[in-house]
Structures are given as C-alpha cells and as structure tokens.
N, CA, C and O of each residue as an XYZ file, in Angstrom:
576
protein
N     184.061     54.893    110.320
C     183.088     56.310    109.732
C     183.906     57.371    110.403
O     183.828     58.327    109.631
N     184.502     57.650    111.222
C     185.431     58.960    111.503
C     186.836     58.837    110.087
O     187.167     59.889    109.539
N     187.487     57.554    109.674
C     188.100     58.057    108.525
C     187.463     58.326    107.349
O     187.832     59.087    106.455
N     186.460     57.637    107.410
C     185.589     57.887    105.744
C     185.151     59.819    105.834
O     185.146     60.642    104.919
N     184.820     59.999    107.358
C     184.522     61.581    107.193
C     185.784     62.095    107.021
O     185.714     62.940    106.129
N     187.059     61.982    107.499
C     187.780     62.799    107.279
C     188.391     62.370    105.588
O     189.056     63.356    105.267
N     188.418     61.775    104.911
C     188.666     61.248    103.750
C     187.571     62.167    102.932
O     187.860     63.019    102.092
N     186.708     61.928    103.217
C     185.472     63.219    102.360
C     185.759     64.817    102.638
O     185.630     65.724    101.816
N     186.189     64.928    104.036
C     186.580     66.206    104.098
C     187.915     67.028    102.823
O     188.015     68.116    102.257
N     188.623     65.895    102.864
C     190.115     66.247    102.622
C     189.712     66.143    100.910
O     190.332     66.984    100.260
N     188.995     65.458    100.267
C     188.262     65.543     98.868
C     187.771     66.271     98.608
O     187.953     66.639     97.447
N     186.785     67.041     99.448
C     186.206     68.139     99.289
C     186.768     69.384     99.246
O     186.348     70.351     98.611
N     188.134     69.299    100.237
C     188.890     70.511    100.141
C     189.718     70.371     99.093
O     190.245     71.483     99.057
N     190.120     69.830     98.338
C     191.046     69.281     97.035
C     190.383     69.680     95.913
O     190.926     70.193     94.935
N     189.238     69.458     96.033
C     188.139     69.307     94.586
C     188.292     68.163     93.954
O     188.048     68.062     92.752
N     188.907     66.709     95.030
C     189.411     65.422     94.274
C     187.719     64.880     94.190
O     186.762     65.182     94.904
N     187.820     63.973     93.020
C     186.418     63.305     92.995
C     185.236     63.827     92.108
O     184.160     63.234     92.026
N     185.671     65.531     91.149
C     184.845     66.206     90.807
C     183.902     67.174     91.530
O     183.060     67.791     90.878
N     184.038     67.360     93.140
C     183.092     67.885     94.076
C     184.131     69.221     94.236
O     185.116     69.237     94.974
N     183.637     70.436     93.293
C     184.158     71.622     93.316
C     183.043     72.610     93.979
O     182.282     73.375     93.386
N     183.173     72.355     95.488
C     182.019     73.125     96.279
C     182.139     74.256     96.602
O     181.195     74.921     97.029
N     183.893     74.907     96.395
C     183.876     76.095     96.611
C     183.766     76.445     98.095
O     184.390     75.575     98.703
N     183.024     77.722     99.317
C     183.164     77.705    100.060
C     182.139     77.022    100.920
O     181.019     77.065    100.412
N     182.189     76.526    101.852
C     181.392     75.557    102.343
C     181.465     75.655    104.249
O     182.457     75.990    104.895
N     180.325     75.320    104.721
C     180.304     75.013    106.328
C     180.316     74.016    106.639
O     179.261     73.490    106.993
N     181.673     73.220    106.644
C     181.860     71.743    106.894
C     181.763     71.153    107.798
O     181.644     69.936    107.658
N     181.766     71.778    109.262
C     181.199     71.205    110.695
C     180.796     72.047    111.402
O     181.187     73.191    111.171
N     179.957     71.838    112.420
C     179.547     72.812    113.311
C     179.252     71.927    114.577
O     178.830     70.790    114.362
N     179.410     72.286    115.716
C     179.771     71.761    117.143
C     178.649     73.221    118.390
O     178.584     74.440    118.235
N     178.273     72.717    119.008
C     177.457     72.969    120.422
C     177.844     72.268    121.685
O     177.923     71.042    121.760
N     178.080     73.077    122.662
C     178.700     72.720    123.839
C     178.227     73.314    124.293
O     178.076     74.493    123.976
N     177.611     72.562    125.594
C     177.200     73.498    126.864
C     177.994     73.938    127.633
O     179.011     73.258    127.774
N     177.873     75.334    128.508
C     178.615     75.302    129.573
C     177.966     75.129    130.635
O     176.967     74.478    130.941
N     179.166     76.275    131.531
C     178.410     76.101    133.023
C     176.663     76.558    133.551
O     175.857     76.178    134.400
N     176.730     77.570    132.475
C     175.353     78.171    132.238
C     174.432     77.289    131.540
O     175.005     76.274    131.144
N     173.077     77.344    131.232
C     171.863     76.567    130.772
C     171.971     77.428    129.464
O     171.934     76.915    128.346
N     172.104     78.739    129.680
C     171.618     79.823    128.743
C     172.559     79.995    127.456
O     172.255     80.300    126.303
N     174.129     79.621    128.185
C     175.419     79.659    127.750
C     175.857     78.908    126.468
O     176.560     78.013    126.939
N     175.854     78.765    125.274
C     176.579     77.565    124.810
C     177.409     77.918    123.310
O     177.028     78.442    122.263
N     179.051     77.217    123.878
C     179.806     77.475    123.238
C     179.866     76.995    121.300
O     179.379     75.886    121.080
N     180.199     77.465    120.526
C     179.818     77.125    119.235
C     181.260     77.286    118.383
O     182.072     78.192    118.569
N     181.362     76.426    117.612
C     182.806     76.141    116.782
C     181.970     75.642    115.733
O     181.134     74.746    115.844
N     182.357     76.505    114.370
C     182.363     76.227    112.892
C     183.686     75.961    112.513
O     184.664     76.284    113.186
N     183.722     75.376    111.442
C     184.884     74.939    110.749
C     184.413     75.261    108.919
O     183.383     74.808    108.421
N     185.001     75.758    108.483
C     184.545     76.320    107.418
C     185.942     76.158    106.044
O     187.137     76.420    106.176
N     185.384     75.764    105.097
C     186.292     75.226    104.221
C     186.057     76.173    102.577
O     185.030     76.685    102.131
N     187.513     76.115    101.964
C     187.412     76.745    100.910
C     188.207     75.425     99.756
O     189.072     74.657    100.175
N     187.738     75.407     98.437
C     188.144     74.433     97.607
C     189.682     75.329     97.207
O     189.815     76.468     96.759
N     190.834     74.177     97.619
C     192.278     74.887     97.673
C     192.701     74.967     96.116
O     193.865     75.254     95.836
N     191.974     74.772     95.342
C     192.029     75.201     93.913
C     192.090     76.590     93.529
O     192.882     77.078     92.723
N     190.895     77.377     94.384
C     190.583     78.620     94.313
C     191.871     79.621     94.853
O     192.209     80.657     94.280
N     192.566     79.012     96.202
C     193.820     79.402     96.377
C     193.705     81.092     96.546
O     194.501     81.836     95.974
N     192.554     81.617     97.449
C     192.635     82.939     97.684
C     191.852     83.207     98.722
O     191.013     82.386     99.091
N     192.024     84.425     99.348
C     191.397     84.512    100.647
C     190.287     85.298    100.798
O     190.131     86.260    100.047
N     189.610     85.076    101.527
C     187.933     84.706    101.907
C     187.749     85.713    102.965
O     188.270     85.600    104.075
N     186.787     86.980    102.509
C     186.508     87.820    103.639
C     184.986     87.654    103.499
O     184.350     87.266    102.519
N     184.543     88.049    104.739
C     183.467     88.066    105.019
C     182.733     88.043    106.162
O     183.386     88.508    107.096
N     181.181     87.543    106.599
C     180.540     87.647    108.042
C     179.852     86.161    108.112
O     179.267     85.777    107.100
N     179.880     85.640    108.815
C     178.953     84.724    109.153
C     178.142     84.668    109.912
O     178.448     84.614    111.103
N     176.430     84.657    109.392
C     175.213     85.230    109.980
C     175.224     84.047    110.827
O     175.889     83.046    110.559
N     174.344     84.194    112.042
C     174.136     83.020    113.237
C     172.673     83.398    113.774
O     172.556     84.339    114.559
N     171.688     82.748    113.399
C     170.666     82.613    113.966
C     170.027     81.606    114.776
O     170.769     80.626    114.836
N     169.219     81.478    115.265
C     168.574     80.848    116.116
C     167.107     80.623    116.151
O     166.582     81.495    116.843
N     166.202     79.732    115.637
C     164.800     79.767    115.671
C     164.628     79.051    116.911
O     165.556     78.508    117.510
N     163.613     79.059    117.226
C     162.743     78.661    118.486
C     161.293     79.355    118.827
O     160.573     80.006    118.068
N     161.100     79.027    120.146
C     159.945     79.598    121.005
C     159.944     80.352    122.169
O     160.657     79.828    123.024
N     159.436     81.343    122.515
C     159.293     81.973    123.339
C     157.822     81.523    124.179
O     156.721     82.009    123.916
N     157.983     80.886    124.831
C     156.566     80.196    125.573
C     155.729     79.492    124.385
O     156.027     78.369    123.977
N     154.607     80.283    123.840
C     153.944     79.875    122.954
C     154.572     80.329    121.323
O     154.410     79.802    120.222
N     155.100     81.163    121.624
C     155.203     82.461    120.258
C     156.687     81.623    119.503
O     157.695     81.411    120.177
N     156.596     81.296    118.294
C     157.641     81.597    117.577
C     158.403     82.626    117.445
O     157.951     83.706    117.065
N     159.793     82.419    117.768
C     160.848     83.486    117.444
C     161.988     83.574    116.901
O     162.750     82.827    117.515
N     162.637     84.223    115.866
C     164.082     83.907    115.494
C     165.196     85.144    116.151
O     164.966     86.353    116.131
N     166.090     84.669    116.563
C     167.081     85.713    117.219
C     168.207     85.781    116.527
O     168.829     84.719    116.554
N     168.802     86.799    115.796
C     170.035     87.020    115.476
C     171.118     86.908    116.009
O     171.343     86.188    116.982
N     172.126     87.791    115.284
C     173.189     87.547    116.183
C     172.851     88.939    117.720
O     172.666     88.796    118.929
N     172.908     89.975    116.946
C     172.924     90.949    118.183
C     171.929     90.562    119.209
O     171.975     91.333    120.167
N     171.092     89.672    119.323
C     170.168     88.974    120.578
C     170.940     87.896    121.219
O     171.019     87.859    122.447
N     171.513     87.019    120.476
C     172.690     86.077    120.974
C     174.184     85.981    121.335
O     174.676     85.291    122.227
N     174.962     86.999    120.270
C     175.916     86.807    120.587
C     176.788     87.983    121.260
O     178.015     88.092    121.253
N     175.711     88.941    121.915
C     176.327     90.194    122.700
C     177.392     90.806    121.869
O     178.554     90.955    122.246
N     176.904     91.161    120.678
C     177.804     91.888    120.062
C     176.965     92.561    118.823
O     176.358     91.617    118.316
N     176.639     93.818    118.070
C     175.889     94.536    117.361
C     176.450     93.654    115.919
O     177.452     92.952    116.055
N     175.950     93.707    114.922
C     176.231     93.398    113.381
C     175.314     92.028    113.132
O     174.497     91.343    113.748
N     175.893     92.064    111.991
C     175.415     90.607    111.544
C     175.776     89.447    112.064
O     174.916     88.579    112.212
N     177.274     89.186    112.484
C     178.018     87.783    112.800
C     179.492     88.364    112.741
O     179.936     89.398    112.243
N     180.038     87.405    113.374
C     181.511     87.068    113.175
C     182.222     87.489    112.295
O     182.202     86.570    111.476
N     182.919     88.355    111.854
C     183.825     88.059    111.010
C     184.750     87.150    110.700
O     185.331     86.629    111.652
N     185.129     86.722    109.290
C     186.060     85.783    109.007
C     186.691     86.129    108.308
O     186.044     86.756    107.469
N     188.201     86.102    107.991
C     189.013     85.989    107.032
C     190.019     84.462    106.772
O     190.815     83.995    107.587
N     189.811     84.114    105.913
C     190.336     82.596    105.770
C     191.051     82.628    104.181
O     190.999     83.554    103.371
N     191.765     81.225    104.029
C     192.134     80.690    102.751
C     191.606     79.223    102.623
O     190.936     78.963    101.623
N     191.831     78.303    103.486
C     191.676     77.034    103.501
C     190.486     76.770    104.262
O     189.386     76.885    103.723
N     190.633     76.336    105.776
C     189.584     75.569    106.641
C     189.816     76.149    107.932
O     190.610     75.604    108.699
N     189.160     77.278    108.279
C     189.371     77.967    109.937
C     188.718     77.562    110.797
O     187.631     77.131    110.413
N     188.955     77.487    112.149
C     187.701     77.403    112.871
C     187.298     78.325    113.487
O     188.210     78.869    114.108
N     185.765     79.054    113.701
C     185.382     80.137    114.571
C     184.881     79.315    115.271
O     184.322     78.232    115.101
N     185.345     80.452    116.757
C     184.237     80.006    117.829
C     183.698     81.056    118.666
O     184.161     82.194    118.590
N     182.542     80.700    119.638
C     182.734     81.791    120.277
C     181.347     81.512    121.064
O     181.089     80.311    120.974
N     180.657     82.006    121.584
C     179.369     81.835    122.903
C     178.136     82.425    122.235
O     178.027     83.543    121.731
N     177.168     81.394    122.334
C     175.782     82.227    122.195
C     175.111     82.039    123.324
O     175.147     80.986    123.961
N     174.371     83.181    123.683
C     173.401     83.388    125.079
C     172.158     83.155    124.553
O     171.991     83.754    123.491
N     171.181     82.467    124.935
C     169.924     82.266    124.925
C     168.743     83.345    126.467
O     168.990     83.549    127.656
N     167.871     83.636    125.825
C     167.373     84.673    126.616
C     166.955     83.846    127.548
O     167.324     82.672    127.519
N     166.043     84.355    128.615
C     165.127     83.478    129.605
C     164.004     82.920    128.458
O     163.672     83.491    127.420
N     163.563     81.708    128.950
C     162.714     80.871    128.780
C     162.856     80.677    127.159
O     161.923     79.953    126.811
N     163.601     81.015    126.118
C     163.631     80.667    125.056
C     164.054     79.235    124.681
O     165.197     78.816    124.867
N     162.848     78.364    124.027
C     163.460     76.724    123.559
C     164.246     77.053    122.290
O     163.895     78.221    122.121
N     165.053     76.779    121.330
C     165.920     76.834    120.542
C     165.176     75.272    119.739
O     164.926     74.177    120.243
N     165.001     75.760    118.392
C     164.838     74.300    117.584
C     165.770     74.331    116.447
O     166.071     73.299    115.846
N     166.349     75.773    116.061
C     167.266     75.364    114.651
C     168.396     76.283    114.703
O     168.121     77.445    115.002
N     169.646     75.982    114.462
C     170.781     76.811    114.105
C     170.505     77.073    112.906
O     169.999     76.120    112.314
N     170.692     78.365    112.076
C     170.835     78.891    110.680
C     172.214     79.552    110.638
O     172.592     80.464    111.373
N     172.900     78.956    109.672
C     174.381     79.708    109.359
C     174.449     80.266    108.469
O     174.322     79.475    107.534
N     174.615     81.475    108.042
C     175.012     82.302    106.697
C     176.489     82.555    106.447
O     177.079     83.130    107.362
N     177.234     82.206    105.300
C     178.930     82.616    105.532
C     178.386     83.331    103.883
O     177.920     82.815    102.867
N     178.711     84.654    104.248
C     178.412     85.675    103.277
C     179.661     86.402    102.763
O     179.958     87.425    103.381
N     180.422     86.051    101.759
C     181.621     86.418    101.318
C     181.847     88.035    100.559
O     181.005     88.409     99.743
N     182.811     88.758    100.838
C     182.636     90.116    100.701
C     182.565     90.189     99.159
O     181.888     91.036     98.577
N     183.268     89.295     98.563
C     183.243     88.956     96.817
C     181.741     88.645     96.179
O     180.613     88.843     96.631
N     182.113     88.199     95.207
C     180.573     88.102     94.126
C     180.355     86.879     94.386
O     179.176     86.679     94.092
N     180.900     85.785     94.836
C     180.324     84.805     95.533
C     178.949     84.317     96.169
O     178.842     84.862     97.267
N     178.013     83.617     95.937
C     176.908     83.128     96.534
C     177.140     82.920     97.766
O     178.012     82.093     98.034
N     176.351     83.686     98.987
C     176.206     82.574    100.158
C     176.025     81.146    100.292
O     175.560     80.507     99.349
N     176.312     80.652    101.252
C     176.465     79.355    101.601
C     175.315     79.146    102.646
O     175.876     79.102    103.740
N     174.111     79.014    102.791
C     173.343     78.683    103.532
C     173.258     77.302    104.240
O     173.394     76.367    103.451
N     173.014     76.849    105.890
C     172.978     75.439    106.357
C     172.291     75.638    107.296
O     172.378     76.747    107.823
N     171.470     74.762    107.782
C     170.083     74.987    108.499
C     170.888     73.257    109.742
O     171.620     72.296    109.505
N     170.412     73.599    110.528
C     170.789     72.501    111.832
C     169.868     72.052    112.874
O     169.947     72.840    113.816
N     169.208     71.318    113.053
C     168.689     70.829    114.257
C     169.164     71.189    115.678
O     170.108     70.500    116.065
N     168.866     71.801    116.242
C     169.393     72.250    117.639
C     169.608     70.868    118.329
O     170.734     70.642    118.772
N     168.592     69.882    118.469
C     168.628     68.770    119.607
C     169.721     67.847    119.044
O     170.299     67.103    119.836
N     170.105     67.833    117.530
C     171.127     66.818    117.086
C     172.272     67.730    117.268
O     173.221     66.979    117.493
N     172.613     68.727    117.286
C     173.593     69.569    117.566
C     173.927     69.548    119.566
O     175.082     69.286    119.903
N     173.246     69.730    120.294
C     173.147     69.780    121.662
C     173.248     68.391    121.989
O     173.957     68.268    122.988
N     172.956     67.625    121.688
C     172.842     65.802    121.948
C     172.164     65.852    123.377
O     171.160     66.562    123.315
N     172.301     65.515    124.207
C     171.418     65.063    125.600
C     171.355     66.504    126.504
O     170.772     66.557    127.587
N     172.013     67.602    125.916
C     171.981     68.580    126.987
C     170.908     69.453    126.950
O     170.615     69.752    125.792
N     170.077     70.074    127.969
C     168.846     70.651    127.703
C     168.822     71.729    127.062
O     169.362     72.713    127.567
N     168.210     71.821    125.821
C     168.046     72.960    124.830
C     167.182     74.319    125.487
O     166.159     74.621    124.873
N     167.397     74.815    126.211
C     166.413     75.997    126.913
C     167.281     76.967    127.723
O     168.233     76.669    128.444
N     166.774     78.191    127.472
C     167.508     79.471    127.595
C     167.714     79.737    129.336
O     166.814     79.067    129.842
N     168.352     80.290    130.239
C     168.296     80.348    131.696
C     166.646     80.662    132.004
O     165.700     80.956    131.272
N     166.807     80.431    133.571
C     165.699     80.826    134.351
C     165.955     82.005    135.300
O     165.051     82.424    136.022
C-alpha cells in the first residue's frame, strides 16, 4: 500500500497517466503535542513538474467544530497565533509546510479545512479532512 501511494505521488507530480492536476494538497498530518490544546500540522503541497514555475500564495487553514453545543469555525488568527489568512508558501515542486495549531478551551474540532490560494490566476485548491481521521486515537479537544 505504501509503495502504491508513493507511485501515485510521483505519477501525479510528473503528470504521467493523463493526470494533469497542477497544484494540489497531497498529504496532511496532525500530531498531538505535550498539550491537549496544541497540535503540530504538516502539509505536503504538490505541483505538476510540467508547469515548472514557482508558486507564491497562502494556505488558508480553518477548523470547524463545536464550543459547547454551538457550531464554530476558527480561522488562522484564532488557531495559528498570527494575523492574516494563513501561512505563506513559495514553492516549485513539493514542499512541506509545518507549524502548530492551538485550540481554544472547550473547543471540539470536527473538520480541518485547507485552501491553497496561489497569487497568480490559478484556481484555489480546497480540501476538507475529518479531524478524527487525521488525529487517530488522540483526544480531539481543546485545553481545559
């Protein structure tokens, strides 16, 4: 399964097999830290090597979840500790971006929403991930 995943990655990257996906969010990982409110994220972005250009842009990171019984969507300024839409990116092939997300007290995350927004005229790439699938067996709750 791992070899098939790696083969799919390189096929997508090279555009082999008719897949000309251009920009994409290839892989996402979440890892618990020593604090139940802080999570480390790693994003692997890809671009078809046939494009051979440098991409500048932003990765907008949002989390949907609940605070008590109230639905809530947190943006980068509420979870990333910085102002602005999200981390900047500049890449050519397949970089990894990583950092930390801090969940507010009592917040229970359900979904991680990612949008890769290139500065040129390319369409944004939007992906949604279920928090429980990314976090595995770790408890999906903000600090107490």
